[in-house]
C-alpha positions in Angstrom: -11.5 -8.1 9.4 -9.9 -8.2 5.9 -9.3 -11.9 6.3 -13.0 -12.5 7.2 -14.0 -10.5 4.2 -12.3 -12.9 1.9 -9.0 -11.3 1.1 -6.2 -13.8 0.2 -3.2 -11.7 1.1 -2.3 -8.6 3.1 0.2 -5.8 2.7 1.5 -3.3 5.2 1.7 0.4 4.6 4.6 2.5 5.8 2.3 5.6 6.2 -0.4 3.6 8.1 2.1 2.2 10.5 3.8 5.5 11.1 0.4 7.2 11.7 -0.5 4.6 14.4 2.8 5.4 16.0 2.0 9.1 16.0 4.5 10.0 13.4 4.8 10.9 9.7 5.5 8.5 6.9 9.2 7.4 6.7 9.8 7.6 10.5 9.2 3.9 11.5 12.4 1.9 12.0 13.1 -1.5 10.6 12.7 -3.0 14.1 9.2 -1.4 14.4 8.2 -2.6 10.9 9.3 -6.2 11.7 7.5 -6.1 15.0 4.4 -5.0 13.1 4.8 -7.8 10.6 5.2 -10.4 13.3 2.1 -9.2 15.1 0.0 -9.4 11.9 1.5 -12.8 11.2 0.5 -14.0 14.7 -3.1 -12.8 14.2 -3.9 -14.0 10.7 -3.2 -17.0 8.4 -2.9 -14.8 5.4 0.4 -14.2 3.6 1.9 -10.8 4.3 3.9 -8.4 2.1 5.8 -5.7 4.0 6.4 -2.1 2.9 10.1 -1.8 3.5 10.5 1.7 2.1 14.1 2.1 0.9 15.4 -0.8 2.9 16.4 1.5 5.8 19.7 2.4 4.2 21.1 3.5 0.9 23.5 0.5 0.4 22.6 -2.6 -1.4 23.3 -4.7 1.7 20.8 -2.6 3.6 18.0 -3.5 1.2 19.1 -7.2 1.4 19.1 -7.1 5.2 15.6 -5.5 5.3 14.3 -8.4 3.2 15.9 -11.0 5.5 14.6 -9.3 8.6 11.0 -9.1 7.2 11.1 -12.7 6.2 12.3 -13.7 9.6 9.3 -11.8 11.1 6.8 -13.7 9.0 6.5 -11.8 5.7 6.5 -13.7 2.4 6.8 -10.5 0.3 8.3 -7.1 0.6 8.9 -3.9 -1.4 12.1 -1.8 -1.9 11.9 1.7 -3.3 14.4 3.9 -5.1 14.1 7.0 -3.0 14.9 8.2 0.5 14.4 11.6 2.3 18.2 12.2 2.6 19.4 11.3 -0.9 16.2 11.7 -3.0 15.9 9.5 -6.0 18.8 7.1 -6.4 20.5 7.0 -9.7 19.3 4.2 -12.0 22.4 2.1 -11.6 22.4 2.4 -7.8 18.7 1.7 -7.7 19.2 -1.5 -9.7 22.1 -2.7 -7.6 19.9 -2.3 -4.5 17.1 -4.3 -6.1 19.6 -7.0 -7.2 20.8 -7.4 -3.6 17.3 -7.6 -2.3 16.3 -10.1 -5.0 19.3 -12.3 -4.1 18.3 -12.2 -0.5 14.7 -13.0 -1.2 15.4 -15.8 -3.6 17.9 -17.3 -1.3 15.3 -18.0 1.4 14.0 -21.5 1.9 10.4 -20.4 1.0 9.0 -18.3 -1.8 9.3 -14.6 -1.2 8.0 -12.1 -3.7 10.1 -9.0 -4.1 8.3 -5.8 -5.3 10.6 -3.1 -6.7 9.2 0.4 -6.6 10.1 3.3 -9.0 9.1 6.4 -7.1 9.5 9.0 -9.8 5.8 10.0 -10.1 5.4 10.8 -6.4 8.8 12.4 -5.9 8.6 15.3 -8.3 9.9 13.5 -11.4 6.8 12.2 -13.3 9.0 11.1 -16.3 7.2 8.0 -17.7 10.2 6.9 -19.9 12.6 7.0 -17.0 10.1 5.2 -14.8 9.7 2.4 -17.4 13.5 2.1 -17.8 13.9 1.8 -14.1 11.2 -0.9 -13.9 12.8 -2.8 -16.8 16.2 -2.6 -14.9 14.5 -3.9 -11.8 13.0 -6.8 -13.7 16.3 -7.6 -15.2 18.0 -8.0 -11.8 15.3 -10.3 -10.3 12.3 -8.3 -9.1 9.1 -10.4 -9.0 6.6 -7.5 -9.0 7.1 -4.0 -10.4 5.4 -0.9 -8.9 5.3 2.7 -9.9 3.1 4.6 -7.5 1.5 7.8 -9.0 0.6 6.6 -12.5 -2.3 8.9 -13.3 -4.3 7.4 -16.1 -5.0 4.3 -18.2 -2.5 5.3 -20.8 0.3 5.5 -18.4 -0.7 2.2 -16.7 -0.9 0.5 -20.2 2.5 1.9 -21.2 4.1 0.4 -18.1 2.4 -2.9 -18.4 3.2 -3.3 -22.1 6.9 -2.5 -21.4 7.6 -5.3 -18.8 6.7 -8.9 -18.4 6.5 -9.2 -14.7 3.3 -8.4 -12.8 2.7 -4.7 -12.3 1.3 -3.2 -9.1 -0.6 0.1 -9.4 -1.7 2.5 -6.7 -5.4 3.2 -6.7 -6.5 6.2 -8.9 -9.7 7.9 -7.7 -11.2 8.5 -11.1 -10.4 4.9 -12.4 -12.4 1.8 -11.6 -10.9 -1.5 -10.7 -11.9 -2.9 -14.1 -10.3 0.0 -15.9 -7.0 -0.5 -14.0 -6.9 -4.3 -14.5 -8.0 -4.0 -18.2 -4.9 -1.7 -18.6 -2.8 -4.7 -17.5 -2.3 -4.2 -13.7 -2.4 -7.4 -11.7 -2.3 -5.9 -8.2 -3.8 -2.6 -6.8 -2.5 -1.0 -3.6 -4.5 1.4 -1.4 -1.5 2.8 0.5 -2.6 4.3 3.7 -6.2 5.1 2.6 -7.9 2.7 5.0 -5.9 4.3 7.8 -7.3 7.7 6.9 -10.8 6.3 6.7 -10.4 4.9 10.2 -8.9 8.1 11.5 -11.6 10.3 10.1 -14.3 7.9 11.4 -12.9 8.0 14.9 -12.5 11.8 14.8 -16.1 12.2 13.6 -17.4 9.9 16.3 -15.3 11.6 19.0 -16.5 15.0 17.8 -20.1 13.8 18.1 -19.4 12.5 21.6 -17.8 15.8 22.7 -20.6 18.0 21.3 -23.6 15.9 22.1 -25.7 16.5 25.2 -26.4 12.8 25.3 -24.0 10.3 26.9 -22.3 8.2 24.3 -23.1 5.2 26.5 -26.8 5.7 26.3 -28.8 4.0 23.5 -29.4 7.4 21.9 -25.8 8.3 22.4 -24.6 5.1 20.9 -26.7 5.7 17.9 -25.4 9.2 17.5 -21.8 8.2 17.9 -22.1 5.3 15.5 -23.9 7.3 13.0 -21.4 10.1 13.1 -19.0 8.1 11.0 -21.4 8.8 8.2 -20.2 12.5 8.4 -17.4 11.1 6.3 -19.8 10.9 3.4 -20.5 14.6 3.5 -16.9 15.7 4.0 -15.0 13.6 1.5 -15.1 13.5 -2.3 -17.5 11.2 -4.0 -14.8 8.5 -4.5 -13.9 8.5 -0.8 -17.4 8.2 0.6 -16.8 5.1 2.6 -16.7 4.3 6.3 -14.3 1.6 7.5 -16.8 -1.2 6.9 -17.9 0.2 3.5 -14.4 0.6 2.4 -13.4 -2.9 3.3 -16.4 -4.4 1.7 -15.7 -2.4 -1.5 -12.3 -4.1 -1.7 -13.6 -7.7 -1.5 -17.2 -8.2 -2.3 -17.3 -8.1 -6.1 -16.6 -11.6 -7.4 -17.0 -10.4 -11.0 -13.7 -8.6 -10.7 -10.8 -10.1 -12.6 -8.6 -12.5 -10.7 -4.9 -13.0 -11.4 -2.2 -15.2 -10.1 -1.0 -13.8 -6.7 2.7 -13.3 -6.2 2.1 -14.7 -2.7 0.6 -18.0 -3.9 -2.9 -19.0 -5.1 -5.4 -16.6 -6.6 -6.4 -13.1 -5.4 -9.0 -10.5 -6.2 -7.9 -7.3 -7.8 -8.2 -4.8 -5.0 -10.3 -1.6 -5.1 -9.1 1.5 -3.3 -10.5 2.2 0.1 -10.9 6.0 -0.3 -9.3 9.1 -1.5 -7.5 11.5 0.8 -7.7 14.8 -1.1 -9.7 16.6 1.6 -7.3 15.7 4.4 -4.9 18.4 5.7 -1.9 18.8 3.4 0.5 17.2 5.9 -1.5 14.0 6.0 -2.3 13.9 2.2 1.5 13.5 1.6 1.3 10.3 3.5 -1.1 8.4 1.2 1.6 6.3 -0.5 
């Protein structure tokens, strides 16, 4: 669907994959992620970047191996972050060593592979902008192609990060900021995390609830109209910035040709991407999976 809507590249989401497996974010294995990448690669001609979390191990060689495995599965990009559930945030030196190993693996391939290095401070209880910038600068120095600090909260923080580095900066969607505001601040790529997954899940839940509670069979014309229309319950239940069904959300990401374009780390040109919906009204356990 996203390919048909005109997107030039795709990125996986760890939370979205985990949710489809019936688990919480962080529970998918490297084997499962690579299988997921391979299946997407089989179904689309678009370049794929893989969310590789912390590289599935704390050692630099674990991060390098994750890059090589993802590339073998069909990815042409991947991200490595500086946090894991067991160790928390890695020290800056260790984090840079891991990115360095991943960069060497990525740049040693016989095709271009874009490494995104993530500084997790702002979503892991340490919203320290100066430390985040210093981490991103260290990641840039050891070979990262794209820099990403999920959780930046406003234009000022996005601008500060973009002004401090020379590599392209990825930003997670911010509900109260427009695409134009984010890109004007300097970001060249915008991620939606697992937002489309939650839009899809809520649409299915709403449709299933209508089917369960309706006296009309969902297979009848009236029932089909009722079930299809039930996805619009999303518009009543979610905040204004999240009022999108699956199709509306996807169209909102790709339809506006007036949005700035920038050079894609995966080759060619790509649209700056809008967010697919907020998650602030989901149960707390699911809200934590948005990244």
